[in-house]
C-alpha positions as CSV (number, residue, x, y, z in Angstrom):
1,M,-0.1,0.0,0.1
2,I,2.8,2.4,0.8
3,K,4.5,2.0,-2.5
4,V,1.1,2.7,-4.2
5,I,0.6,5.8,-2.2
6,L,4.0,7.0,-3.0
7,L,3.9,6.3,-6.6
8,T,0.6,8.1,-6.8
9,I,1.9,11.0,-5.2
10,L,5.0,11.4,-7.5
11,I,2.9,10.7,-10.6
12,S,0.2,13.1,-9.6
13,L,3.1,15.6,-9.1
14,S,4.5,14.8,-12.7
15,G,1.0,15.3,-13.8
16,I,0.6,18.7,-12.5
17,F,4.1,19.5,-13.7
18,M,3.2,18.6,-17.1
19,A,-0.2,20.4,-17.1
20,L,1.3,23.5,-15.9
21,S,4.0,23.6,-18.5
22,V,1.5,22.7,-21.4
23,A,-0.6,25.5,-20.0
24,A,2.1,27.9,-20.4
25,E,2.7,26.7,-24.0
26,V,-1.0,27.2,-24.7
27,K,-0.8,30.6,-23.5
28,A,2.3,31.3,-25.6
29,S,0.5,30.0,-28.6
30,V,-2.7,32.2,-28.2
31,Q,-0.5,35.1,-27.5
32,D,1.2,34.6,-30.9
33,T,-2.1,34.0,-32.6
34,I,-3.4,37.5,-31.5
35,Q,-0.7,39.7,-32.2
36,Q,-1.4,41.6,-35.3
37,N,1.0,44.4,-35.6
38,G,4.5,42.7,-35.3
39,D,5.4,44.7,-32.3
40,T,6.7,41.6,-30.4
41,Q,9.0,38.7,-31.2
42,P,7.4,35.3,-31.7
43,V,7.7,33.0,-28.6
44,E,8.1,29.8,-30.6
45,I,11.6,28.2,-30.6
46,E,12.1,24.7,-32.1
47,N,10.5,23.4,-28.9
48,Y,7.6,24.3,-26.7
49,S,8.5,27.8,-25.1
50,F,6.8,30.6,-23.2
51,E,8.5,33.7,-22.0
52,P,6.2,35.3,-19.2
53,E,5.9,39.2,-19.2
54,E,3.9,40.0,-16.2
55,K,5.8,41.3,-13.1
56,H,5.0,40.2,-9.6
57,V,5.5,41.8,-6.2
58,K,8.7,40.8,-4.1
59,A,7.9,38.5,-1.0
60,P,8.1,40.4,2.3
61,L,10.3,39.3,5.1
62,W,7.5,37.7,7.1
63,T,6.8,35.1,4.5
64,V,9.7,33.0,5.6
65,I,7.8,32.3,8.7
66,P,6.3,29.0,7.4
67,F,9.6,28.0,6.3
68,V,11.2,28.6,9.8
69,A,8.1,27.2,11.3
70,L,8.6,23.9,9.3
71,L,12.3,23.8,10.4
72,L,11.5,24.2,14.0
73,M,8.7,21.3,13.7
74,I,11.3,19.1,12.1
75,A,13.7,19.7,15.0
76,T,11.5,19.5,17.9
77,G,8.6,17.2,16.9
78,P,10.7,13.7,17.2
79,L,11.9,15.2,20.5
80,F,8.8,16.6,22.3
81,Y,5.7,15.7,20.3
82,E,7.0,12.4,18.6
83,H,3.5,10.7,18.1
84,F,1.7,13.6,17.1
85,W,4.5,14.5,14.7
86,H,5.1,11.1,13.0
87,K,1.2,10.9,12.6
88,N,0.8,14.2,11.1
89,Y,4.1,15.4,9.5
90,H,2.9,14.8,6.0
91,S,-0.3,16.9,6.7
92,I,1.6,19.6,8.3
93,A,4.4,20.0,5.4
94,M,1.8,19.8,2.7
95,A,-0.4,22.6,4.5
96,L,2.6,24.8,5.2
97,A,3.7,24.5,1.4
98,V,0.2,25.2,0.1
99,V,-0.1,28.5,2.3
100,V,3.2,29.8,0.8
101,V,2.2,28.6,-2.8
102,L,-1.2,30.1,-2.7
103,Y,0.3,33.4,-1.1
104,F,2.7,33.7,-4.2
105,I,0.0,33.0,-6.7
106,F,-2.9,35.0,-5.4
107,I,-1.4,37.8,-3.4
108,L,2.0,38.3,-5.0
109,H,0.8,37.4,-8.3
110,N,4.0,35.0,-8.8
111,V,3.1,32.1,-10.8
112,H,6.8,31.5,-12.0
113,G,8.2,30.9,-8.3
114,P,5.9,27.8,-7.5
115,I,6.7,26.6,-10.9
116,H,10.0,26.7,-10.8
117,A,10.2,25.1,-7.2
118,L,7.8,22.2,-8.5
119,A,10.1,21.9,-11.5
120,E,13.0,21.5,-9.0
121,Y,11.2,19.3,-6.7
122,I,10.0,16.6,-9.4
123,P,13.4,15.4,-10.5
124,F,14.7,15.6,-6.9
125,I,12.2,13.2,-5.6
126,S,12.1,11.2,-8.6
127,L,15.8,10.6,-8.5
128,L,15.9,9.8,-4.9
129,A,12.9,7.4,-5.2
130,A,14.5,5.5,-8.1
131,L,17.9,5.2,-6.5
132,Y,16.3,4.3,-3.0
133,I,14.2,1.6,-4.6
134,A,16.6,0.2,-6.9
135,S,19.3,0.1,-4.3
136,G,17.1,-1.5,-1.7
137,G,16.8,-4.5,-4.1
138,I,20.7,-5.0,-3.9
139,A,21.9,-6.6,-0.6
140,I,25.8,-6.5,0.0
141,N,27.1,-8.8,2.7
142,I,30.5,-8.4,3.9
143,D,31.7,-11.3,6.0
144,K,34.3,-9.4,7.7
145,K,35.0,-8.6,11.3
146,S,34.0,-5.0,12.2
147,T,37.3,-3.2,13.0
148,P,38.0,0.6,12.7
149,M,40.1,0.3,9.8
150,A,37.6,-2.0,7.8
151,N,34.9,0.9,8.5
152,V,37.4,3.6,7.4
153,A,38.1,1.5,4.1
154,L,34.4,1.4,3.6
155,L,33.7,4.9,4.1
156,F,36.6,6.1,1.9
157,I,35.4,3.5,-1.1
158,G,32.1,5.1,-0.3
159,A,33.3,8.7,-1.0
160,V,34.9,7.4,-4.4
161,V,31.8,5.7,-5.3
162,A,29.6,8.7,-4.4
163,N,31.3,10.4,-7.5
164,L,30.3,7.6,-10.0
165,I,26.8,7.2,-8.8
166,G,26.0,10.1,-6.8
167,T,25.9,10.8,-2.9
168,T,22.5,9.4,-3.0
169,G,23.1,6.2,-4.8
170,A,26.3,5.4,-3.0
171,S,24.3,6.2,0.5
172,M,21.5,3.8,-0.5
173,L,23.7,1.2,-1.8
174,L,26.2,1.1,1.2
175,I,24.1,2.2,4.3
176,R,22.7,-1.1,4.9
177,P,26.0,-3.2,4.5
178,F,27.9,-0.7,6.9
179,V,25.1,-1.1,9.5
180,R,25.5,-5.0,9.1
181,L,29.1,-5.0,9.1
182,N,28.9,-3.3,12.5
183,K,25.9,-4.9,13.8
184,D,27.1,-6.0,17.1
185,R,28.7,-2.6,17.9
186,I,26.6,-0.1,16.1
187,Q,26.5,3.4,17.4
188,P,24.7,6.7,16.2
189,Y,28.4,8.0,15.3
190,H,28.8,5.3,12.6
191,I,25.4,6.8,10.8
192,I,26.5,10.4,11.4
193,F,30.0,9.8,9.8
194,F,28.4,8.0,6.9
195,I,26.4,11.2,6.3
196,F,29.5,13.3,6.6
197,I,31.6,11.3,4.2
198,I,29.5,9.4,1.9
199,S,26.2,11.3,1.7
200,N,27.8,14.7,1.4
201,V,31.7,15.6,1.4
202,G,32.5,12.4,-0.8
203,G,30.5,13.7,-4.0
204,A,32.6,17.1,-4.5
205,L,34.8,15.7,-7.7
206,T,31.9,15.3,-10.4
207,P,28.8,16.7,-11.5
208,I,27.2,13.3,-10.8
209,G,28.4,13.4,-7.4
210,D,26.1,15.9,-5.9
211,P,22.8,17.8,-7.5
212,P,24.4,21.4,-7.2
213,L,27.4,20.3,-9.1
214,F,25.1,18.7,-11.6
215,L,23.1,21.9,-12.1
216,G,26.5,23.7,-12.6
217,F,27.4,21.2,-15.3
218,L,23.9,21.9,-16.9
219,K,24.6,25.7,-16.8
220,G,27.7,25.3,-18.8
221,I,30.6,24.3,-16.1
222,P,33.0,21.8,-17.8
223,F,32.5,18.4,-16.7
224,F,35.9,17.7,-15.3
225,W,36.1,21.3,-13.6
226,T,35.0,20.0,-10.3
227,L,37.8,17.1,-10.3
228,V,40.8,19.7,-11.2
229,H,39.5,22.4,-8.8
230,N,38.1,20.5,-5.8
231,F,40.2,17.4,-5.4
232,S,42.7,18.9,-2.9
233,A,40.0,20.2,-0.7
234,W,38.0,16.8,-1.1
235,L,41.0,14.6,-0.2
236,F,41.9,16.8,2.9
237,A,38.4,16.8,4.1
238,I,37.9,13.1,3.6
239,L,41.4,12.1,5.4
240,I,40.6,14.3,8.3
241,L,36.9,12.9,8.7
242,C,38.2,9.3,8.2
243,G,41.0,10.0,10.8
244,I,38.6,11.4,13.4
245,F,36.4,8.5,12.9
246,Y,39.2,6.0,13.3
247,V,39.9,7.4,16.7
248,V,36.3,7.5,17.7
249,D,35.7,4.0,16.6
250,K,38.7,2.8,18.2
251,R,37.3,3.5,21.6
252,N,34.2,1.6,20.7
253,H,34.7,-1.8,22.6
254,Q,31.0,-2.8,22.5
255,A,30.4,-6.5,21.8
256,V,34.2,-7.3,21.7
257,G,34.8,-10.9,21.9
258,I,31.1,-12.3,21.3
259,E,32.2,-13.8,18.2
260,Q,35.6,-15.2,19.0
261,D,34.9,-18.7,17.3
262,Y,33.4,-17.5,14.1
263,V,36.0,-17.6,11.4
264,Y,35.4,-14.8,8.8
265,T,36.0,-15.5,5.2
266,N,36.6,-12.0,4.4
267,K,34.5,-12.4,1.1
268,I,32.0,-9.8,-0.2
269,S,28.5,-11.6,-1.7
270,L,25.8,-9.9,-3.5
271,I,22.0,-10.6,-3.9
272,G,20.1,-8.9,-6.4
273,T,22.8,-8.1,-9.0
274,R,20.1,-7.5,-11.4
275,N,19.3,-4.2,-9.8
276,F,22.5,-2.9,-10.9
277,F,21.1,-2.5,-14.3
278,W,18.3,-0.2,-12.9
279,L,20.8,2.0,-11.5
280,L,22.8,2.0,-14.6
281,I,19.5,3.4,-16.3
282,V,19.1,6.0,-13.5
283,I,22.5,7.4,-13.9
284,I,22.4,7.4,-17.7
285,F,19.1,9.4,-17.7
286,V,20.7,12.0,-15.5
287,F,22.3,13.3,-18.7
288,V,19.0,13.1,-20.6
289,D,18.7,16.6,-20.4
290,P,17.7,19.4,-23.0
291,N,20.7,21.4,-21.6
292,V,23.1,18.5,-22.6
293,F,21.3,17.1,-25.8
294,E,19.5,19.5,-28.1
295,W,17.2,16.4,-29.1
296,V,15.5,16.1,-26.1
297,P,12.1,17.6,-25.9
298,Y,11.4,20.6,-23.5
299,I,9.3,23.5,-22.6
300,L,11.2,26.9,-22.5
301,Y,9.4,28.6,-19.4
302,D,10.7,31.8,-17.9
303,G,14.2,30.9,-19.6
304,Q,14.5,27.5,-18.3
305,K,14.2,24.4,-20.2
306,I,12.1,22.0,-18.5
307,S,11.9,18.4,-19.7
308,F,9.8,15.4,-17.9
309,I,11.5,12.6,-19.9
310,K,14.0,11.6,-17.3
311,E,11.6,12.0,-14.5
312,I,9.0,9.5,-16.1
313,V,12.0,6.9,-16.6
314,W,13.0,7.4,-13.1
315,L,9.7,6.7,-11.7
316,S,9.2,3.7,-14.1
317,V,12.8,2.4,-13.0
318,G,11.5,2.7,-9.3
319,F,8.2,0.7,-10.0
320,F,9.9,-2.0,-12.2
321,S,13.1,-2.4,-10.0
322,Y,10.7,-3.2,-7.1
323,R,8.5,-5.6,-8.9
324,L,11.3,-7.4,-10.4
325,A,13.6,-7.3,-7.4
326,D,15.0,-10.4,-5.8
327,K,12.9,-11.1,-2.6
328,K,15.5,-12.3,-0.6
329,A,17.4,-9.1,-1.3
330,L,14.4,-7.2,0.0
331,E,14.3,-9.2,3.0
332,T,17.8,-9.0,3.9
333,N,17.7,-5.1,3.6
334,E,14.5,-5.2,5.5
335,F,13.5,-2.9,2.9
336,S,10.4,-0.5,3.6
337,F,8.9,2.7,1.7
338,E,8.7,4.5,4.9
339,P,12.0,6.4,4.6
340,I,11.2,7.6,0.9
341,R,7.7,8.5,1.9
342,E,8.9,10.7,4.8
343,V,11.6,12.4,2.5
344,A,8.9,12.8,-0.2
345,F,6.6,14.9,2.2
346,I,9.2,16.7,4.2
347,F,10.8,17.9,1.2
348,I,7.8,19.2,-0.5
349,G,7.3,21.2,2.5
350,I,10.9,22.6,2.4
351,F,10.7,23.2,-1.5
352,G,7.1,24.9,-1.1
353,T,8.1,27.1,2.0
354,M,11.6,28.1,1.2
355,M,10.8,30.2,-1.9
356,P,10.6,33.5,-0.2
357,A,14.0,32.8,1.8
358,L,15.7,32.0,-1.7
359,E,14.2,34.9,-3.1
360,L,15.2,37.6,-0.3
361,V,18.7,36.2,-0.4
362,A,18.9,36.6,-4.2
363,N,17.6,40.1,-4.1
364,F,20.1,41.2,-1.6
365,A,23.0,39.5,-3.2
366,Q,22.3,41.1,-6.5
367,S,21.3,44.5,-5.1
368,E,23.7,47.7,-4.8
369,A,24.3,47.1,-1.2
370,G,24.9,43.3,-1.3
371,A,26.9,43.0,-4.5
372,P,30.1,44.6,-3.2
373,L,30.1,42.2,-0.5
374,I,30.4,39.3,-2.8
375,T,33.9,37.8,-2.6
376,H,35.2,34.3,-2.5
377,N,35.1,34.4,1.4
378,T,31.3,35.7,1.8
379,L,30.5,33.1,-1.2
380,F,32.0,30.2,1.0
381,W,30.1,31.2,4.2
382,G,27.2,32.5,2.8
383,T,26.4,29.3,0.5
384,G,27.6,27.1,3.2
385,A,25.2,28.5,5.9
386,L,22.4,28.3,3.8
387,S,23.1,25.0,2.3
388,G,22.8,23.7,5.8
389,F,19.2,24.5,6.0
390,L,18.0,25.0,2.6
391,D,18.4,22.3,-0.1
392,N,21.9,22.9,-1.4
393,A,20.9,22.8,-5.0
394,P,18.9,26.2,-5.3
395,T,21.3,27.8,-2.8
396,Y,24.2,26.9,-5.3
397,L,22.3,28.2,-8.3
398,N,21.2,31.5,-6.1
399,F,24.7,32.4,-5.3
400,L,26.3,31.6,-8.7
401,A,23.7,33.8,-10.4
402,A,24.6,36.4,-7.6
403,A,28.4,36.1,-8.2
404,M,27.9,36.4,-11.7
405,A,25.5,39.2,-11.7
406,S,28.0,41.4,-9.3
407,Q,30.6,41.3,-12.3
408,G,28.2,41.8,-15.0
409,G,27.6,38.2,-16.0
410,S,24.5,36.1,-16.5
411,I,23.8,32.5,-15.2
412,T,21.5,32.1,-18.2
413,S,24.4,32.5,-20.8
414,V,26.5,29.4,-21.2
415,A,29.3,31.3,-22.6
416,D,29.3,33.8,-19.4
417,V,29.1,30.5,-17.4
418,Q,32.2,28.9,-19.1
419,N,34.0,32.3,-19.1
420,F,33.4,32.5,-15.3
421,A,34.6,28.7,-14.7
422,T,37.8,29.1,-16.8
423,G,38.6,32.7,-15.4
424,G,39.0,34.2,-19.0
425,V,36.9,37.3,-18.4
426,F,35.8,37.5,-14.7
427,E,38.1,38.5,-12.0
428,D,38.8,35.9,-9.3
429,S,35.9,33.8,-10.7
430,I,37.5,30.3,-10.5
431,L,38.1,31.1,-6.6
432,D,34.5,32.3,-6.6
433,L,33.2,29.1,-8.1
434,K,35.4,26.8,-6.3
435,A,34.0,28.5,-2.8
436,I,30.4,28.1,-3.9
437,S,30.8,24.4,-5.1
438,I,32.9,23.4,-2.0
439,A,30.6,25.0,0.4
440,A,27.4,23.8,-1.2
441,V,28.6,20.2,-1.0
442,F,30.5,20.1,2.3
443,F,27.9,22.3,4.5
444,G,25.1,20.0,3.3
445,A,26.1,17.9,6.1
446,M,25.6,20.1,8.6
447,T,22.0,19.3,9.1
448,Y,19.7,16.3,8.5
449,I,17.9,18.4,5.8
450,G,21.0,20.0,4.1
451,N,21.2,17.1,1.6
452,G,18.4,14.6,0.4
453,P,20.3,11.6,1.5
454,N,20.9,12.7,4.9
455,F,17.4,12.5,5.9
456,M,16.9,9.1,3.9
457,V,19.9,7.6,5.9
458,K,18.6,8.7,9.1
459,S,15.3,7.3,8.5
460,I,16.6,3.9,7.3
461,A,19.1,3.8,10.5
462,E,15.8,4.5,12.6
463,Q,13.7,1.8,10.6
464,I,16.6,-0.7,11.5
465,G,16.2,0.4,15.3
466,I,19.2,2.8,15.5
467,K,18.6,5.5,18.1
468,M,19.5,8.7,16.1
469,P,20.1,12.1,17.6
470,S,17.7,14.7,17.2
471,F,17.7,17.5,14.8
472,F,19.6,19.8,17.5
473,G,21.4,16.8,18.8
474,Y,22.9,16.1,15.7
475,I,24.0,19.7,15.3
476,I,25.2,20.1,18.8
477,R,26.7,16.8,19.4
478,F,28.5,16.2,15.9
479,S,28.2,19.2,13.4
480,I,29.5,21.9,15.7
481,P,32.2,20.3,17.4
482,I,33.6,18.0,14.5
483,L,32.3,19.3,11.0
484,L,32.6,23.0,11.6
485,P,36.0,23.2,12.7
486,L,36.9,21.2,9.7
487,L,35.1,23.6,7.5
488,I,37.1,26.4,9.1
489,L,40.1,24.6,8.3
490,V,38.9,24.2,4.8
491,W,38.4,27.8,4.6
492,L,41.6,28.8,6.2
493,I,44.0,26.4,3.8
494,F,42.1,26.9,0.5
495,F,40.3,30.3,0.7
496,A,41.2,32.7,3.2
497,F,44.3,33.9,2.3
498,Q,44.0,33.4,-1.3
């Protein structure tokens, strides 16, 4: 039943998205038809297109209240009113999102903000769902004694793999075997460091690794730019995190001696290998985008190419990979749809309510007062601070747009983005882009909601029976004492004195 509900929600959202896009195209066609004097340019360009002309009022400061309220409820709900929260979180998230969306449409007369948010949410949740369900049908068993070094090796390998199948794919593929490897000594810190290393920092080397970097690639940043410019900071951060984890894990003597008579084979076995095919399909269709291939059909809306091809494929992968999965693999993984259901509802609330916050930040950064403040240092901390509490993909785009606008460039121009990435025209642009890229990826680990996989890994761990820290507990016990000093070191070494 849960899978039916989830797929119904996702397909319904896709239908809404398609309907809005088609409606926009119809409106454009009608406008074209009634134009008689040739005063305006036709809007038809190869594929469907619509360039809206109407203006809208900027969101006032108080409109961020629903977003702040949702964050506070995510933080306090599981701690102080757990039963009420788990029973009603989906209704609360949806209600707050609907309030903001309706205010944008009917009071601010801003239809474009909600449509853009929906156009970002659908690929986000479709990709997460496809990766979660497909990887759920792959059971990896590691017949090896749990040791700090074995854990470090798995975490480091996961950080590398995250650049090949994304932080979401690597997280969903490895979280269960990581838990099984440590079944007799599992502690919350195992999951937290997994989130730090595999779900976030590990994916900084390729556009596939993390959603914000892929959005940059679609805008015109060369594919290997991140590997060339982010590698040193990536390696430094991964080695530091692995070193800290080793020291912490070395002190964990729980269950020592329980399996003294067991002989480990040190072999890795796989169940459900057919699902690797579905994962490959998911990764391939990441690139089936109109910004990459001209033959992909799209609707040009407000300067953004919107296509629903890959989303339909991803949802289909989720459906068929589950129906055709090896049942033994699903049983071994204790597969449940609850984690992806929770992520789907929580993040539709986040995407719906964070529109005013993103708009206010973007307007200030591109204003006369804000533009002079844009340096690689402010970009690092600004992008990072918001990436920890807003989804890091739209935060990345907003700060990239602000950085380019401060020097007269436009994020909608592929040539400008390429010049910004290569430093051919814009001053210090390579360092600016590196600061935005590193901050968006690394700071995504600061909270459970900084990056999509974080919340999902937490939910999977709780489904298994691991008592995870609360929202504030995560920040106070792990992010501030461990991750924040590392981020300060990264800033000091790679940005502060450049």
